[in-house]
N, C-alpha and C positions, 0 to 999 in steps of 0.2 A: 458500562454494564453490565451484566454477567447476560442478557440479551445481545449486547454487540459482538461479546466474547463470542457467544456462542454463530452469533449470522458471519461474525469474519471468518469464522475456522471453518463454518458451514461451506460458504462461499468459494474460500481459497483451496478446500478440497475438490471440488468440482471442478474448478475454471482451471482446462487445461490450455498451454498455450507453450509455446518456445519462448523467449525472454527477446529474443529477433524480434518481437512482435512489439516491441516496446522501447521506444526511444525518449530522451533527456524528455522534459518538460517544458513543453510551447511555449513561447513567450507570452503568448494569451492566455495560457490557463496556468501561470508561476502562479506559486505560492509561498509563503514564508516555511518553509520545509524544517526548520530546527523544531519553530513551535507543535507544526503538525507532529513532530517524531514524540513531544515532550504531551502533548496532548492522549497519544497514543499511550503510553508509558502509564500516564497517569488514570486512566479509564481503566486499561487492559493490563489487568496486575502480569499476567503471563508472559508479557511482553519484555524479552532480555533486557539487560544494557546491551552496550557498544552503541553500534551505528545502526542507522537507519535509514536506506537509499528509497528516491521516488524517481520512478517511471514513468512516463504515457505509453499507451497503446494508439496507433496511428488510427484505428478506427473506433467508430462513436463518437464522433464530436459534437453530436445534441447533449448528450451524456458523458463528456470527459471519462475514462477510468484509466485508474492508477497502480502499475505493479509496485506494490509496496515489501522491499527487503529487508528480511530482517538480520543483525548481526549472527545467527547460526543459521544463517542460509535459508530459511522460512521462505515461502514468499504467500503476498496476500493482496486481493485484488478488492 
């Protein structure tokens, strides 16, 4: 939705961190990354074609937080 799109862009532009803080998704929080990528493309028309990768931040375990890297290099949280 447009609301989700704006929220993601706003959050990603305000969140500043080194990629070094993000690690492969932990076993406890694994999910179907292909399905998640398809969902994002379906709901957010501005996401470009190509690979989408997911990493997990090592902090925030009560609310796991993920780094999503788009094919054009943009990063979302």
